[in-house]
C-alpha positions in Angstrom: -22.8 16.8 20.5 -19.7 17.3 19.6 -16.3 15.8 21.1 -15.6 18.9 22.9 -18.8 19.0 24.7 -18.9 15.9 25.7 -15.7 16.7 27.4 -16.9 19.4 29.1 -19.8 17.6 30.7 -19.2 17.0 34.8 -17.9 14.1 36.0 -19.6 12.5 38.9 -18.6 12.6 42.3 -16.5 10.1 43.9 -16.7 9.0 47.7 -13.4 10.5 48.4 -14.1 14.1 46.6 -17.7 13.9 48.6 -15.9 14.4 51.6 -17.2 17.2 53.8 -14.6 20.1 54.8 -14.3 20.7 58.4 -16.8 22.9 60.1 -15.5 26.4 60.5 -18.5 27.6 62.1 -18.2 30.6 64.3 -16.2 31.6 67.1 -19.0 30.4 69.0 -18.2 27.3 67.8 -15.2 26.8 70.4 -15.1 24.7 73.8 -16.5 27.3 76.2 -17.8 24.5 78.2 -14.5 24.0 79.5 -15.3 27.0 81.8 -18.2 25.2 83.7 -15.8 22.6 85.7 -14.2 25.7 86.6 -17.1 27.2 88.0 -18.6 24.2 89.7 -15.4 23.9 91.3 -14.7 27.5 92.8 -18.3 27.6 94.1 -18.4 24.5 96.0 -14.6 24.9 97.2 -15.6 28.2 98.5 -18.7 27.6 100.0 -16.5 24.7 101.9 -14.1 27.1 102.7 -16.7 29.7 103.9 -18.3 27.3 106.5 -17.3 29.2 109.5 -18.8 32.5 108.6 -21.9 30.6 106.6 -22.9 28.7 110.4 -21.9 32.0 112.3 -24.1 34.2 110.2 -27.2 32.0 109.6 -26.6 30.3 113.3 -26.8 26.9 111.6 -25.7 24.0 113.8 -22.4 21.7 112.0 -25.1 19.2 111.3 -27.3 21.6 109.3 -24.3 23.0 106.9 -23.5 19.4 106.6 -26.7 18.3 105.2 -26.8 21.2 103.0 -23.1 20.7 101.6 -23.8 17.1 101.5 -26.9 17.2 99.6 -25.8 17.7 95.9 -24.4 14.5 96.4 -27.0 12.2 97.0 -28.3 14.3 93.9 -25.4 13.5 92.2 -25.5 9.5 92.8 -29.1 9.5 91.3 -29.1 11.8 88.3 -25.6 11.7 87.0 -26.5 8.6 84.5 -29.2 10.4 83.5 -27.8 13.2 82.1 -25.4 10.6 80.3 -28.3 9.2 78.8 -29.8 12.2 77.8 -26.8 13.1 76.2 -26.4 10.2 74.4 -30.2 10.2 73.0 -30.2 14.1 72.6 -26.7 15.1 71.9 -24.2 16.1 74.6 -24.0 19.5 72.8 -27.6 20.2 72.9 -27.9 19.3 76.4 -24.9 21.3 77.8 -26.8 24.0 77.8 -29.3 23.3 80.6 -26.7 22.0 82.9 -25.1 25.4 82.0 -28.3 27.4 82.6 -29.0 25.7 86.0 -25.7 25.5 87.7 -25.6 29.6 87.0 -29.5 29.8 88.3 -28.6 27.7 91.5 -25.8 30.9 91.9 -28.0 33.3 91.4 -30.7 31.7 93.6 -27.7 31.6 96.4 -26.8 35.3 96.1 -30.4 36.3 96.2 -31.3 34.0 99.2 -28.2 35.7 101.3 -29.1 39.4 100.5 -32.7 39.1 101.3 -31.2 37.0 104.5 -29.2 39.7 105.8 -31.6 42.7 105.0 -34.7 40.9 106.8 -32.7 38.5 109.5 -34.3 35.1 108.6 -34.5 33.1 111.6 -32.2 29.8 111.5 -35.0 27.4 109.8 -35.7 30.2 107.1 -31.9 30.2 105.9 -32.3 26.2 106.0 -34.9 26.0 104.1 -33.8 28.5 101.2 -30.6 27.4 100.9 -31.4 24.0 100.8 -33.8 25.1 97.4 -30.5 26.3 96.1 -28.2 23.4 96.9 -31.1 21.1 95.4 -31.0 23.3 92.1 -27.3 23.0 92.3 -27.3 19.0 92.7 -29.7 18.7 89.7 -27.8 20.6 87.2 -24.4 20.2 88.7 -24.6 16.5 88.2 -24.7 16.7 84.5 -21.2 19.0 83.7 -18.7 16.2 84.5 -20.6 13.3 82.4 -21.8 15.8 79.4 -18.6 17.8 79.4 -16.7 14.4 79.3 -18.7 13.0 76.2 -18.5 16.6 74.3 -14.6 15.8 74.8 -15.0 12.4 73.3 -17.5 13.7 70.4 -14.7 16.5 69.6 -12.0 14.3 69.3 -13.9 12.2 67.0 -15.2 14.7 64.7 -11.7 16.3 64.8 -10.1 12.8 63.9 -13.2 12.2 61.4 -12.9 15.7 59.2 -8.7 14.9 58.9 -8.2 18.2 61.3 -5.7 16.3 63.5 -4.0 12.6 63.0 -3.8 11.4 66.5 -6.6 10.4 68.9 -6.6 13.9 71.3 -9.2 12.2 73.4 -7.3 11.7 76.6 -5.9 15.2 76.1 -9.4 16.6 76.0 -10.5 14.5 78.9 -7.3 15.9 80.9 -8.6 19.4 79.9 -11.9 18.5 81.6 -10.5 17.2 84.9 -8.1 20.2 84.7 -10.7 22.7 84.8 -12.2 21.3 87.8 -9.2 21.1 89.5 -8.7 24.8 88.9 -11.7 25.8 90.5 -11.3 23.7 93.6 -7.6 24.8 93.9 -8.9 28.7 93.2 -12.1 28.8 95.1 -10.5 29.4 98.6 -8.3 31.9 96.9 -10.9 33.7 95.8 -12.4 33.9 99.1 -9.2 35.6 100.3 -9.3 38.0 97.8 -12.9 39.2 99.0 -12.0 39.3 102.6 -14.1 36.6 103.5 -17.2 38.9 102.5 -20.0 36.4 101.7 -21.8 38.8 99.8 -19.1 40.2 97.5 -18.4 36.9 96.4 -21.8 35.4 95.9 -22.1 38.7 93.3 -18.7 38.1 92.1 -19.6 34.5 90.9 -23.5 35.9 89.8 -21.6 38.2 87.4 -19.2 35.4 85.7 -22.2 33.1 85.3 -23.6 36.0 82.5 -21.2 35.4 79.8 -20.5 32.0 80.5 -24.1 30.7 80.4 -24.1 33.1 77.3 -21.0 31.7 75.4 -22.4 27.8 76.1 -25.7 28.9 74.4 -24.1 30.3 71.6 -21.9 27.3 71.3 -24.6 25.0 71.7 -26.6 26.2 69.1 -23.7 26.2 66.6 -22.9 22.8 67.5 -26.6 21.5 67.4 -27.3 22.8 64.0 -23.9 21.3 62.7 -24.5 18.1 63.9 -27.9 17.9 62.6 -26.1 19.3 59.0 -24.0 15.8 59.6 -26.7 13.2 60.8 -28.6 14.2 57.2 -25.1 13.4 55.3 -25.0 9.9 56.4 -22.2 10.8 58.9 -22.1 11.0 63.0 -23.5 7.3 63.2 -22.4 4.8 65.1 -22.8 1.9 62.8 -20.1 -0.1 64.0 -21.4 0.1 67.8 -21.0 -3.3 69.8 -23.5 -4.0 73.0 -20.6 -4.0 75.9 -20.3 -6.7 78.5 -22.1 -5.9 81.4 -18.9 -7.3 83.4 -16.3 -5.1 81.7 -18.2 -1.9 82.5 -18.3 -2.8 86.5 -14.6 -3.5 86.1 -14.6 0.4 85.3 -16.7 1.2 87.7 -15.0 -0.8 90.7 -11.7 1.0 89.8 -13.5 4.6 90.0 -14.9 3.9 93.1 -11.6 2.5 94.5 -9.6 5.3 93.3 -12.0 7.7 95.0 -12.0 5.8 97.9 -8.6 5.9 98.7 -8.6 9.9 97.9 -11.3 10.5 100.5 -9.8 8.1 103.4 -6.1 9.7 102.8 -8.2 13.3 103.0 -9.8 12.4 106.4 -6.8 10.6 108.2 -4.2 13.4 107.4 -6.0 15.7 109.3 -5.7 13.8 112.8 -2.4 12.2 111.8 -0.7 15.5 112.3 -2.6 16.5 115.6 -1.4 13.6 117.1 2.5 14.2 115.5 2.3 18.1 116.2 0.1 18.5 119.0 -0.9 22.3 118.3 -4.2 22.3 116.2 -2.9 25.5 114.3 0.2 23.7 113.3 -1.7 20.8 112.2 -4.1 23.2 110.5 -1.0 24.5 108.8 0.5 21.1 107.7 -2.6 19.7 105.7 -3.3 23.2 103.8 0.3 23.1 102.8 -0.8 19.1 101.8 -3.9 20.0 99.8 -2.1 22.8 98.2 0.7 20.5 96.9 -2.1 18.1 95.7 -4.0 19.8 94.0 -1.1 21.6 92.5 0.6 18.3 91.3 -2.4 16.9 90.2 -3.3 20.0 88.1 0.2 19.8 86.2 -0.2 16.4 86.0 -3.5 17.0 84.1 -2.2 20.2 81.8 1.3 18.9 80.9 1.5 15.2 81.4 -2.2 13.7 80.1 -2.0 14.5 76.7 1.9 12.8 76.3 0.3 10.0 77.2 -0.9 6.7 75.2 -4.0 5.9 76.2 -4.5 2.6 74.2 -1.8 1.1 76.2 -3.2 -0.1 79.2 0.2 -1.1 80.9 0.5 2.3 81.8 -2.3 1.7 84.6 0.0 -1.2 85.7 2.9 1.2 86.2 1.1 3.9 87.5 -0.8 1.7 90.4 2.7 0.3 91.4 3.7 3.7 91.7 0.8 4.3 93.8 1.3 1.2 95.7 5.4 2.1 96.9 4.0 5.8 97.7 1.3 4.6 99.8 3.6 2.0 101.7 6.3 4.5 102.1 3.7 7.2 103.6 2.9 4.2 106.1 6.3 3.7 107.8 7.5 7.0 107.9 7.1 9.3 110.7 7.9 12.9 109.6 5.3 15.4 108.8 7.5 16.7 106.2 7.7 13.1 104.1 3.9 13.0 104.1 3.9 15.8 102.2 6.8 15.4 99.9 5.3 11.1 99.3 1.8 12.7 98.8 3.5 14.6 95.5 3.7 10.6 93.6 0.0 9.7 95.2 -1.5 12.7 93.7 0.5 12.2 90.4 -0.7 8.3 89.7 -4.5 9.2 91.2 -4.3 12.1 88.5 -2.8 9.9 86.0 -4.8 7.3 86.2 -8.2 8.9 86.7 -8.3 10.5 82.6 -7.5 6.7 81.2 -9.4 4.4 82.8 -11.9 7.1 81.9 -11.5 6.9 78.3 -11.2 3.1 78.2 -14.5 3.0 79.8 -16.2 5.4 77.7 -14.4 3.8 73.8 -16.1 0.5 74.5 -19.4 2.1 73.1 -19.5 5.2 71.4 -23.1 5.2 71.4 -23.5 4.9 75.2 -20.1 7.3 76.3 -22.4 9.7 78.2 -24.5 7.3 79.9 -20.9 5.3 81.1 -19.5 8.7 82.2 -22.7 9.2 84.3 -21.9 6.3 86.0 -18.7 7.0 86.4 -19.4 10.0 88.5 -21.8 8.3 90.9 -18.8 5.8 91.5 -16.0 8.7 92.2 -18.9 10.5 94.1 -19.7 7.2 96.3 -16.1 6.7 96.9 -15.2 9.9 98.6 -17.5 9.7 101.6 -17.3 6.3 102.4 -14.0 6.9 102.1 -13.8 9.5 105.0 -16.1 7.3 107.1 -14.2 4.1 106.5 -11.1 6.6 107.5 -12.9 7.7 110.5 -14.1 4.1 111.8 -10.6 2.6 111.7 -8.1 5.2 112.5 -7.2 5.5 116.3 -8.2 1.8 116.4 -5.3 -0.1 115.2 -1.6 1.7 114.9 -1.2 0.7 111.1 -3.3 3.0 110.2 -2.0 2.9 106.4 -2.7 -0.6 106.2 -6.0 0.0 105.1 -4.5 2.4 102.5 -2.1 0.1 101.5 -4.8 -3.0 100.9 -7.3 -0.2 98.6 -4.2 0.9 96.5 -3.3 -3.2 95.9 -7.1 -3.5 94.9 -6.5 -0.7 92.5 -3.5 -2.6 90.9 -5.7 -5.9 90.6 -8.1 -3.9 88.6 -5.8 -2.3 86.6 -4.2 -5.3 85.8 -7.6 -7.0 85.0 -8.3 -4.1 82.4 -5.0 -5.1 80.8 -6.5 -8.7 80.3 -9.4 -7.8 78.9 -7.2 -5.3 76.5 -5.5 -8.1 75.7 -8.3 -10.5 74.9 -10.1 -7.9 72.5 -6.9 -7.6 71.4 -7.0 -3.6 71.9 -9.9 -3.8 69.1 -12.4 -2.7 71.7 -10.2 0.4 73.0 -9.5 1.5 69.5 -12.3 3.4 68.5 
């Protein structure tokens, strides 16, 4: 064999040369699942806003309708961790198709129930039973939307870094987009009801039409990404060899923080209504001020999630201390003011602090274990779900019992600061290694 021939023999590939290229995929590999939290927020907020119409047409009592609205909350408490475990075992990009399909079916079932009830004049008990079926289906499927979407946000960020598409970690930005999607839905839900002139049949028909292309897009995305992940696993990538067991006490710290944050939000949501009514006396004026406050809070949270979250350095836990201090100062100022206009103004820093704290501690908690991020996200969702109703109950029991209505709220903010300080302390002990995955 000549020297020329020997020189032309193929050389073995090095590890650097064998580094796979980024998966281009089809246009269906784009994250269409961001629309699922929007649809969930739209649907639920519209049902809450349309409460008077639902009750007047169906003949259901206040207690019966409140049971129907709160029924999915109980399912969220039990099923969100299960969705997270399923996402960890089968892959979030695979599991998302079932959550999307169930959410769409729950909307279509409610639309069919509504049209059949109007056509055949359902009795109140039949309204209750048939609507309850759709609400159970909604609770089973929608309980997986947030944990699975948050898990997908982390997966997409790690995949981009793995293939070298981006240099910086984008997980916090993507988690902010997931939270922003839900906020957009909650903000736009009542607007949709106004646009359809409170016609429930038109509204449900509109939502049913939206679900068709959305579910189709999510199914296409799920197929494309699931096949891509199977290819990565066959080449030895996408494994979590360095995964370490997470200390239970560390996880409970984040669960307690999630619970206290939503406990504060639930307290505020309930207590401001009676407060405005006591100050303004007139119920219409109090309702108007409450509507303005909710709009300001939702807008502030949405802008923070879209514009500020992606600019935060989530690996610096001291950001949590600054935000929790802002929360303490704002809640204390809220307690000493006697003006409804100042209350609305002070809700801006409170909403901003909560909107920024939530994705940061969620990212910290989920980064403790790449292999169990879905389960952690599901348990965080349970803590969030439990905080809202208990905060409202706490406000209802405490308001009017003593003049310092703001004191429980301030105490909760102080507890949040203590939990954030504990997060900083743990990050220091770990030398930030546990949060750098």
